[in-house]
SEFIMAR-516075 format. One record per residue (C-alpha): residue number from 0; x, y, z; residue in one letter. Coordinates in nm, 2 decimals. Example, Ala and Ser with C-alpha at 12.3 -4.5 7.8 and 13.67 -1.06 7.14 Angstrom:
BEGIN
ATOM, 0, 1.23, -0.45, 0.78, A
ATOM, 1, 1.37, -0.11, 0.71, S
***
This chain:
BEGIN
ATOM, 0, 0.05, -0.01, 0.00, M
ATOM, 1, 0.12, 0.36, -0.07, I
ATOM, 2, 0.15, 0.53, 0.19, R
ATOM, 3, 0.01, 0.92, 0.19, S
ATOM, 4, 0.34, 1.20, 0.20, A
ATOM, 5, 0.30, 1.50, 0.06, R
ATOM, 6, 0.52, 1.62, -0.28, L
ATOM, 7, 0.89, 1.69, -0.21, A
ATOM, 8, 1.21, 1.73, -0.41, A
ATOM, 9, 1.56, 1.53, -0.25, V
ATOM, 10, 1.84, 1.77, -0.28, C
ATOM, 11, 2.01, 1.78, -0.64, A
ATOM, 12, 2.24, 1.48, -0.72, V
ATOM, 13, 2.52, 1.65, -0.85, L
ATOM, 14, 2.70, 1.55, -1.16, G
ATOM, 15, 3.03, 1.40, -1.18, P
ATOM, 16, 3.21, 1.71, -1.17, L
ATOM, 17, 3.46, 1.65, -0.86, A
ATOM, 18, 3.75, 1.61, -1.14, V
ATOM, 19, 3.65, 1.89, -1.37, F
ATOM, 20, 3.67, 2.25, -1.36, A
ATOM, 21, 3.38, 2.38, -1.43, F
ATOM, 22, 3.14, 2.52, -1.08, P
ATOM, 23, 2.91, 2.21, -0.96, A
ATOM, 24, 2.53, 2.32, -1.05, P
ATOM, 25, 2.32, 2.31, -0.72, Q
ATOM, 26, 1.89, 2.25, -0.75, V
ATOM, 27, 1.71, 2.36, -0.43, S
ATOM, 28, 1.32, 2.30, -0.45, V
ATOM, 29, 1.18, 2.68, -0.35, E
ATOM, 30, 0.81, 2.56, -0.36, S
ATOM, 31, 0.53, 2.26, -0.51, T
ATOM, 32, 0.22, 2.26, -0.59, S
ATOM, 33, 0.00, 2.01, -0.62, I
ATOM, 34, -0.34, 1.97, -0.80, K
ATOM, 35, -0.54, 1.63, -0.77, Q
ATOM, 36, -0.86, 1.47, -0.88, G
ATOM, 37, -0.92, 1.38, -1.29, R
ATOM, 38, -0.71, 1.69, -1.44, N
ATOM, 39, -0.39, 1.57, -1.15, A
ATOM, 40, -0.05, 1.81, -1.21, K
ATOM, 41, 0.25, 1.82, -1.01, V
ATOM, 42, 0.42, 2.20, -1.01, T
ATOM, 43, 0.77, 2.23, -0.88, V
ATOM, 44, 0.99, 2.56, -0.87, N
ATOM, 45, 1.33, 2.53, -0.77, Y
ATOM, 46, 1.66, 2.76, -0.78, H
ATOM, 47, 2.00, 2.60, -1.02, V
ATOM, 48, 2.31, 2.78, -0.91, T
ATOM, 49, 2.55, 2.78, -1.31, E
ATOM, 50, 2.33, 2.73, -1.53, P
ATOM, 51, 2.27, 2.30, -1.58, A
ATOM, 52, 2.09, 2.02, -1.67, I
ATOM, 53, 1.84, 1.96, -1.46, V
ATOM, 54, 1.68, 1.65, -1.49, L
ATOM, 55, 1.39, 1.53, -1.25, C
ATOM, 56, 1.24, 1.10, -1.15, D
ATOM, 57, 0.87, 1.08, -1.04, V
ATOM, 58, 0.93, 0.87, -0.71, M
ATOM, 59, 0.66, 0.64, -0.50, T
ATOM, 60, 0.66, 0.53, -0.16, N
ATOM, 61, 0.70, 0.15, -0.18, V
ATOM, 62, 0.84, 0.09, 0.15, A
ATOM, 63, 0.73, 0.28, 0.44, D
ATOM, 64, 0.95, 0.54, 0.43, G
ATOM, 65, 1.12, 0.43, 0.05, V
ATOM, 66, 1.05, 0.47, -0.27, Y
ATOM, 67, 1.15, 0.45, -0.61, A
ATOM, 68, 1.13, 0.56, -0.98, S
ATOM, 69, 0.78, 0.56, -1.11, I
ATOM, 70, 0.97, 0.46, -1.45, G
ATOM, 71, 1.04, 0.64, -1.76, P
ATOM, 72, 0.71, 0.50, -1.89, E
ATOM, 73, 0.50, 0.69, -1.69, L
ATOM, 74, 0.66, 0.99, -1.71, Q
ATOM, 75, 0.63, 1.14, -2.04, L
ATOM, 76, 0.44, 1.49, -2.03, T
ATOM, 77, 0.67, 1.74, -1.82, F
ATOM, 78, 0.66, 2.11, -1.94, T
ATOM, 79, 0.83, 2.39, -1.87, G
ATOM, 80, 1.19, 2.40, -1.77, D
ATOM, 81, 1.32, 1.98, -1.69, I
ATOM, 82, 1.48, 1.82, -1.93, G
ATOM, 83, 1.68, 2.11, -2.07, R
ATOM, 84, 2.01, 2.33, -2.03, K
ATOM, 85, 1.80, 2.66, -1.80, V
ATOM, 86, 2.05, 2.92, -1.70, E
ATOM, 87, 2.15, 3.06, -1.33, R
ATOM, 88, 1.84, 3.16, -1.15, G
ATOM, 89, 1.48, 3.03, -1.09, A
ATOM, 90, 1.27, 2.81, -1.27, H
ATOM, 91, 0.96, 2.61, -1.27, S
ATOM, 92, 0.77, 2.25, -1.41, F
ATOM, 93, 0.51, 2.08, -1.40, T
ATOM, 94, 0.39, 1.71, -1.41, W
ATOM, 95, 0.06, 1.60, -1.57, N
ATOM, 96, -0.02, 1.32, -1.38, A
ATOM, 97, -0.33, 1.28, -1.51, A
ATOM, 98, -0.26, 1.18, -1.82, V
ATOM, 99, 0.04, 0.96, -1.71, D
ATOM, 100, -0.03, 0.79, -1.37, W
ATOM, 101, -0.38, 0.81, -1.40, P
ATOM, 102, -0.58, 0.63, -1.11, S
ATOM, 103, -0.35, 0.75, -0.87, N
ATOM, 104, -0.26, 0.95, -0.61, Q
ATOM, 105, 0.01, 1.24, -0.64, V
ATOM, 106, 0.05, 1.28, -0.29, T
ATOM, 107, 0.21, 0.98, -0.22, G
ATOM, 108, 0.50, 1.05, -0.50, V
ATOM, 109, 0.82, 1.30, -0.45, K
ATOM, 110, 1.02, 1.46, -0.72, V
ATOM, 111, 1.37, 1.31, -0.74, K
ATOM, 112, 1.65, 1.62, -0.93, L
ATOM, 113, 1.96, 1.61, -1.08, T
ATOM, 114, 2.16, 1.90, -1.23, A
ATOM, 115, 2.47, 1.79, -1.48, Y
ATOM, 116, 2.69, 2.07, -1.58, P
ATOM, 117, 2.63, 2.19, -1.91, T
ATOM, 118, 3.01, 2.06, -2.02, N
ATOM, 119, 2.95, 1.70, -1.86, R
ATOM, 120, 2.56, 1.69, -1.98, P
ATOM, 121, 2.36, 1.31, -1.97, P
ATOM, 122, 2.47, 1.08, -2.16, P
ATOM, 123, 2.16, 1.10, -2.39, Y
ATOM, 124, 1.99, 1.35, -2.60, L
ATOM, 125, 1.64, 1.22, -2.81, V
ATOM, 126, 1.56, 1.47, -3.11, V
ATOM, 127, 1.23, 1.47, -3.21, D
ATOM, 128, 1.19, 1.52, -3.57, L
ATOM, 129, 0.80, 1.56, -3.61, A
ATOM, 130, 0.72, 1.89, -3.81, P
ATOM, 131, 0.49, 1.96, -3.48, D
ATOM, 132, 0.70, 1.83, -3.25, A
ATOM, 133, 0.51, 1.98, -2.87, A
ATOM, 134, 0.93, 1.92, -2.75, E
ATOM, 135, 1.16, 1.96, -2.96, R
ATOM, 136, 1.51, 1.75, -2.75, Y
ATOM, 137, 1.48, 1.61, -2.41, R
ATOM, 138, 1.75, 1.50, -2.25, Y
ATOM, 139, 1.84, 1.15, -2.04, Y
ATOM, 140, 1.99, 1.00, -1.75, A
ATOM, 141, 2.02, 0.67, -1.91, S
ATOM, 142, 1.94, 0.38, -2.19, A
ATOM, 143, 1.72, 0.35, -1.99, D
ATOM, 144, 1.51, 0.59, -1.87, A
ATOM, 145, 1.44, 0.66, -2.22, I
ATOM, 146, 1.07, 0.54, -2.27, P
ATOM, 147, 1.05, 0.22, -2.46, G
ATOM, 148, 1.45, 0.27, -2.61, Y
ATOM, 149, 1.53, 0.11, -2.81, P
ATOM, 150, 1.29, -0.17, -2.87, E
ATOM, 151, 1.03, 0.09, -3.00, S
ATOM, 152, 1.10, 0.22, -3.32, D
ATOM, 153, 1.02, 0.58, -3.28, I
ATOM, 154, 1.37, 0.57, -3.21, Y
ATOM, 155, 1.43, 0.48, -3.60, R
ATOM, 156, 1.17, 0.71, -3.71, T
ATOM, 157, 1.06, 0.99, -3.60, Q
ATOM, 158, 1.30, 1.09, -3.35, K
ATOM, 159, 1.70, 1.06, -3.29, L
ATOM, 160, 1.87, 0.97, -3.04, V
ATOM, 161, 2.24, 1.09, -2.96, M
ATOM, 162, 2.50, 0.90, -2.76, R
ATOM, 163, 2.72, 1.18, -2.59, F
ATOM, 164, 3.08, 1.08, -2.65, I
ATOM, 165, 3.34, 1.22, -2.39, R
ATOM, 166, 3.69, 1.27, -2.61, A
ATOM, 167, 3.85, 1.60, -2.52, K
ATOM, 168, 4.19, 1.57, -2.47, N
ATOM, 169, 4.20, 1.18, -2.39, I
ATOM, 170, 4.52, 1.02, -2.57, P
ATOM, 171, 4.42, 0.70, -2.78, W
ATOM, 172, 4.55, 0.47, -3.04, T
ATOM, 173, 4.42, 0.59, -3.39, M
ATOM, 174, 4.51, 0.32, -3.68, G
ATOM, 175, 4.57, -0.03, -3.72, A
ATOM, 176, 4.62, -0.23, -3.37, L
ATOM, 177, 4.88, -0.52, -3.32, A
ATOM, 178, 4.59, -0.75, -3.36, E
ATOM, 179, 4.63, -0.68, -3.72, H
ATOM, 180, 4.99, -0.68, -3.87, N
ATOM, 181, 4.94, -0.72, -4.16, S
ATOM, 182, 4.74, -0.40, -4.17, Y
ATOM, 183, 4.99, -0.12, -3.98, C
ATOM, 184, 5.08, 0.04, -4.33, T
ATOM, 185, 5.02, 0.41, -4.35, V
ATOM, 186, 4.68, 0.37, -4.48, N
ATOM, 187, 4.64, 0.21, -4.14, E
ATOM, 188, 4.90, 0.34, -3.88, F
ATOM, 189, 4.90, 0.41, -3.54, T
ATOM, 190, 4.98, 0.72, -3.39, H
ATOM, 191, 4.87, 0.92, -3.09, E
ATOM, 192, 4.48, 1.09, -3.12, V
ATOM, 193, 4.39, 1.37, -2.86, R
ATOM, 194, 4.02, 1.49, -3.00, L
ATOM, 195, 3.93, 1.84, -2.95, R
ATOM, 196, 3.57, 1.86, -2.84, S
ATOM, 197, 3.37, 1.64, -2.71, N
ATOM, 198, 3.08, 1.56, -2.91, Y
ATOM, 199, 2.72, 1.40, -2.96, W
ATOM, 200, 2.70, 1.07, -3.22, M
ATOM, 201, 2.39, 0.92, -3.32, A
ATOM, 202, 2.40, 0.57, -3.16, V
ATOM, 203, 2.18, 0.41, -3.50, F
ATOM, 204, 2.21, 0.52, -3.85, E
ATOM, 205, 2.02, 0.75, -4.01, M
ATOM, 206, 1.78, 0.55, -4.16, T
ATOM, 207, 1.48, 0.63, -4.43, V
ATOM, 208, 1.20, 0.71, -4.17, G
ATOM, 209, 1.39, 0.94, -3.98, Q
ATOM, 210, 1.47, 1.08, -4.30, E
ATOM, 211, 1.14, 1.15, -4.39, A
ATOM, 212, 1.00, 1.26, -4.09, W
ATOM, 213, 1.31, 1.58, -4.14, F
ATOM, 214, 1.22, 1.63, -4.51, A
ATOM, 215, 0.91, 1.57, -4.54, D
ATOM, 216, 0.92, 1.22, -4.74, G
ATOM, 217, 0.59, 1.04, -4.73, S
ATOM, 218, 0.35, 0.89, -4.52, S
ATOM, 219, 0.50, 0.52, -4.61, A
ATOM, 220, 0.87, 0.60, -4.59, N
ATOM, 221, 0.83, 0.70, -4.23, K
ATOM, 222, 0.82, 0.39, -4.08, A
ATOM, 223, 1.10, 0.27, -4.29, N
ATOM, 224, 1.39, 0.11, -4.02, T
ATOM, 225, 1.64, 0.04, -4.25, L
ATOM, 226, 1.94, 0.30, -4.30, P
ATOM, 227, 1.92, 0.55, -4.61, H
ATOM, 228, 2.13, 0.35, -4.84, I
ATOM, 229, 2.30, 0.41, -5.17, R
ATOM, 230, 2.35, 0.82, -5.26, F
ATOM, 231, 2.61, 1.04, -5.36, P
ATOM, 232, 2.74, 1.16, -5.04, Y
ATOM, 233, 2.72, 1.53, -5.12, N
ATOM, 234, 2.38, 1.50, -5.06, N
ATOM, 235, 2.46, 1.49, -4.73, V
ATOM, 236, 2.56, 1.84, -4.70, R
ATOM, 237, 2.60, 1.98, -4.99, G
ATOM, 238, 2.81, 2.01, -5.27, A
ATOM, 239, 2.97, 2.41, -5.22, D
ATOM, 240, 2.95, 2.40, -4.88, N
ATOM, 241, 3.32, 2.27, -4.78, L
ATOM, 242, 3.39, 2.18, -4.41, Y
ATOM, 243, 3.49, 2.41, -4.21, P
ATOM, 244, 3.09, 2.57, -4.37, A
ATOM, 245, 2.82, 2.42, -4.26, E
ATOM, 246, 2.54, 2.23, -4.47, P
ATOM, 247, 2.42, 2.39, -4.75, S
ATOM, 248, 2.01, 2.48, -4.70, E
ATOM, 249, 1.87, 2.24, -4.92, T
ATOM, 250, 2.05, 1.95, -4.85, S
ATOM, 251, 2.00, 1.66, -4.59, L
ATOM, 252, 2.15, 1.78, -4.29, L
ATOM, 253, 2.06, 2.13, -4.36, G
ATOM, 254, 1.72, 2.03, -4.38, K
ATOM, 255, 1.74, 1.85, -4.03, L
ATOM, 256, 1.97, 2.13, -3.89, H
ATOM, 257, 1.58, 2.33, -4.05, L
ATOM, 258, 1.36, 2.16, -3.87, R
ATOM, 259, 1.53, 2.11, -3.50, T
ATOM, 260, 1.68, 2.41, -3.46, G
ATOM, 261, 2.02, 2.21, -3.37, I
ATOM, 262, 2.36, 2.19, -3.67, W
ATOM, 263, 2.46, 1.80, -3.71, F
ATOM, 264, 2.72, 1.74, -3.92, D
ATOM, 265, 2.91, 1.41, -4.04, L
ATOM, 266, 3.19, 1.31, -3.81, P
ATOM, 267, 3.54, 1.30, -3.88, T
ATOM, 268, 3.75, 0.97, -3.90, E
ATOM, 269, 3.91, 1.02, -3.57, S
ATOM, 270, 3.56, 1.08, -3.43, Q
ATOM, 271, 3.44, 0.80, -3.60, W
ATOM, 272, 3.70, 0.58, -3.50, E
ATOM, 273, 3.74, 0.67, -3.14, Y
ATOM, 274, 3.39, 0.59, -3.10, A
ATOM, 275, 3.37, 0.27, -3.37, A
ATOM, 276, 3.64, 0.10, -3.08, K
ATOM, 277, 3.43, 0.23, -2.76, A
ATOM, 278, 3.76, 0.21, -2.56, G
ATOM, 279, 3.88, -0.12, -2.72, H
ATOM, 280, 4.16, -0.21, -2.92, G
ATOM, 281, 4.11, -0.32, -3.33, E
ATOM, 282, 3.97, -0.61, -3.45, N
ATOM, 283, 3.72, -0.67, -3.16, L
ATOM, 284, 3.37, -0.61, -3.17, W
ATOM, 285, 3.13, -0.43, -3.02, G
ATOM, 286, 3.10, -0.68, -2.71, D
ATOM, 287, 3.50, -0.66, -2.66, G
ATOM, 288, 3.56, -1.05, -2.73, T
ATOM, 289, 3.79, -1.11, -3.09, E
ATOM, 290, 3.65, -1.04, -3.46, M
ATOM, 291, 3.78, -1.33, -3.65, T
ATOM, 292, 3.56, -1.51, -3.98, L
ATOM, 293, 3.51, -1.81, -3.75, F
ATOM, 294, 3.33, -1.62, -3.52, N
ATOM, 295, 3.14, -1.47, -3.75, L
ATOM, 296, 3.04, -1.80, -3.94, T
ATOM, 297, 2.98, -1.96, -3.62, N
ATOM, 298, 2.75, -1.67, -3.54, G
ATOM, 299, 2.98, -1.50, -3.29, I
ATOM, 300, 3.05, -1.18, -3.43, G
ATOM, 301, 2.66, -1.17, -3.59, Q
ATOM, 302, 2.57, -1.02, -3.29, A
ATOM, 303, 2.75, -0.73, -3.24, S
ATOM, 304, 2.78, -0.68, -3.67, C
ATOM, 305, 2.53, -0.65, -3.93, S
ATOM, 306, 2.69, -0.89, -4.22, Y
ATOM, 307, 2.49, -1.11, -4.41, N
ATOM, 308, 2.61, -1.06, -4.76, G
ATOM, 309, 2.24, -0.97, -4.90, N
ATOM, 310, 2.08, -0.64, -4.78, A
ATOM, 311, 2.13, -0.42, -4.47, P
ATOM, 312, 1.95, -0.48, -4.16, E
ATOM, 313, 1.70, -0.28, -3.99, R
ATOM, 314, 1.94, -0.01, -3.74, V
ATOM, 315, 1.97, -0.19, -3.43, G
ATOM, 316, 1.90, -0.53, -3.50, S
ATOM, 317, 2.24, -0.65, -3.34, H
ATOM, 318, 2.39, -0.52, -3.04, K
ATOM, 319, 2.58, -0.19, -2.93, P
ATOM, 320, 2.92, -0.13, -2.87, N
ATOM, 321, 3.05, -0.03, -2.50, D
ATOM, 322, 2.93, 0.32, -2.59, F
ATOM, 323, 2.62, 0.24, -2.66, G
ATOM, 324, 2.67, 0.29, -3.05, L
ATOM, 325, 2.48, 0.02, -3.31, Y
ATOM, 326, 2.60, -0.08, -3.62, D
ATOM, 327, 2.90, 0.08, -3.66, M
ATOM, 328, 3.04, -0.22, -3.82, M
ATOM, 329, 2.84, -0.35, -4.14, G
ATOM, 330, 2.50, -0.27, -4.22, N
ATOM, 331, 2.64, 0.06, -4.47, V
ATOM, 332, 2.95, 0.18, -4.50, K
ATOM, 333, 2.96, 0.56, -4.34, E
ATOM, 334, 3.04, 0.89, -4.46, G
ATOM, 335, 3.33, 1.08, -4.30, C
ATOM, 336, 3.38, 1.43, -4.33, L
ATOM, 337, 3.81, 1.36, -4.45, D
ATOM, 338, 3.90, 1.34, -4.82, W
ATOM, 339, 4.12, 1.02, -4.89, Y
ATOM, 340, 4.45, 1.07, -4.81, Q
ATOM, 341, 4.69, 0.70, -4.83, A
ATOM, 342, 4.87, 0.81, -4.53, D
ATOM, 343, 4.62, 0.89, -4.19, I
ATOM, 344, 4.91, 1.06, -4.12, R
ATOM, 345, 4.87, 1.31, -4.40, W
ATOM, 346, 4.95, 1.67, -4.19, N
ATOM, 347, 4.79, 1.98, -4.36, T
ATOM, 348, 4.96, 2.31, -4.17, N
ATOM, 349, 5.15, 2.06, -3.96, G
ATOM, 350, 4.88, 1.89, -3.79, V
ATOM, 351, 4.72, 1.54, -3.83, A
ATOM, 352, 4.44, 1.51, -4.06, N
ATOM, 353, 4.29, 1.28, -3.83, A
ATOM, 354, 4.29, 1.47, -3.52, N
ATOM, 355, 3.91, 1.57, -3.53, G
ATOM, 356, 4.00, 1.98, -3.59, A
ATOM, 357, 4.18, 2.09, -3.95, Y
ATOM, 358, 4.03, 1.93, -4.23, L
ATOM, 359, 4.12, 2.00, -4.59, A
ATOM, 360, 3.96, 2.28, -4.74, D
ATOM, 361, 3.80, 2.03, -5.07, G
ATOM, 362, 4.02, 2.18, -5.30, V
ATOM, 363, 4.43, 2.05, -5.28, T
ATOM, 364, 4.35, 1.73, -5.03, A
ATOM, 365, 4.20, 1.51, -5.27, G
ATOM, 366, 3.89, 1.38, -5.48, S
ATOM, 367, 3.71, 1.09, -5.31, T
ATOM, 368, 3.59, 1.09, -4.93, R
ATOM, 369, 3.63, 0.85, -4.68, V
ATOM, 370, 3.38, 0.55, -4.55, C
ATOM, 371, 3.42, 0.39, -4.22, R
ATOM, 372, 3.20, 0.05, -4.12, G
ATOM, 373, 3.21, -0.09, -4.49, N
ATOM, 374, 2.93, -0.24, -4.53, Y
ATOM, 375, 2.67, -0.59, -4.49, H
ATOM, 376, 2.85, -0.76, -4.80, A
ATOM, 377, 3.19, -0.70, -4.72, A
ATOM, 378, 3.48, -0.93, -4.59, E
ATOM, 379, 3.53, -0.97, -4.26, V
ATOM, 380, 3.88, -0.78, -4.26, E
ATOM, 381, 3.71, -0.47, -4.39, S
ATOM, 382, 3.47, -0.46, -4.15, I
ATOM, 383, 3.71, -0.38, -3.84, R
ATOM, 384, 3.72, 0.01, -3.68, P
ATOM, 385, 4.07, 0.14, -3.86, A
ATOM, 386, 3.95, 0.01, -4.19, Y
ATOM, 387, 3.95, 0.33, -4.48, R
ATOM, 388, 3.71, 0.26, -4.78, Y
ATOM, 389, 3.86, 0.58, -4.92, G
ATOM, 390, 3.67, 0.58, -5.27, N
ATOM, 391, 3.36, 0.73, -5.22, Q
ATOM, 392, 3.32, 1.01, -5.56, N
ATOM, 393, 3.10, 1.26, -5.38, P
ATOM, 394, 2.91, 1.29, -5.66, N
ATOM, 395, 2.82, 0.89, -5.81, N
ATOM, 396, 2.61, 0.67, -5.59, Y
ATOM, 397, 2.83, 0.39, -5.47, V
ATOM, 398, 2.68, 0.09, -5.34, S
ATOM, 399, 2.61, 0.04, -4.95, G
ATOM, 400, 2.70, 0.36, -4.85, F
ATOM, 401, 2.48, 0.53, -4.61, G
ATOM, 402, 2.61, 0.81, -4.29, Y
ATOM, 403, 2.54, 0.89, -3.89, R
ATOM, 404, 2.52, 1.20, -3.79, V
ATOM, 405, 2.72, 1.38, -3.52, I
ATOM, 406, 2.66, 1.75, -3.30, S
ATOM, 407, 2.87, 1.96, -3.03, M
ATOM, 408, 2.46, 2.08, -2.96, F
ATOM, 409, 2.44, 2.24, -2.61, G
ATOM, 410, 2.90, 2.14, -2.57, L
ATOM, 411, 3.15, 2.44, -2.39, E
***
């Protein structure tokens, strides 16, 4: 039985900032009001000491003095300053209990607020691609906190799930490691890389359904969970808008920006490889087991990789890697920003092209773009994280070509 208890807010849970320079935001509840009955609502007024991303978890009394979350599936209709970045000062939000938690007494609940520093946001960001979305985006504290994720296909069609990748100034080895010595040539030569920024990366390859939602495609396509495949690279960000210029308005990424108000782009080679390796070495599946042809033919690798020789699969049909990203190996080739250079250590102005900050100007660098991850019909040796497919003519249709987006949204 749920004991009656007036709604109250527990103290804020601080983001994991102990080792970082940014001030830790602290949140305190100023007041709460409860409207009971058929139109039950809970309104919370709070104050935060620093710019922060504030999340709420509604909890109920499951035993004598013990509270537990009512679950993400019952926390869908928040309005106001919650689940997003807020400036320092006073804020408020409302939870529509009548919609999310009908036939229950809101007097038996309390809320838990969590404040994250803006440079270390919650791990997940979900963007709604619908033209009339009531809420364009919301942050989530974990994959489990996203209602119905990853099973629900709404996250493969109407919504875009982004994963925070903490990479800034972390040293790691790019290229083919000792597990694949035969590939340690200039094309995959090992070298230390330190990315200069953190970033968001889509957990899935861009699907036909997602494109239909933000590019106003047909109703039939809006339910399609297959990756978008076989179209020119220049369709993605525009032929004349070379990095660091933003994608053109008429490109797919330009249309995505117009719909959401958020700038997205393709990853650099180094950003892609860092995310694909997910803290592991070369030649490993997403779960850290060794990638071999034997594993693949016996079904072990199939748990983590789309490799079937026939056609692309519904995104997210296999296990994610340890960063929570799906289909990094196989399914479709994923386009990167970089022009192809035979030597991965190629320099421009004395800075490695692979560092994710200094890319070629598009004139002197080369004629083809780089794709990573290869695709469903590739040989197992070429779907390693370090493998570089360098034959993507940006004006041509190429079999198996797709893409995955990144963003710097809200990062400082």
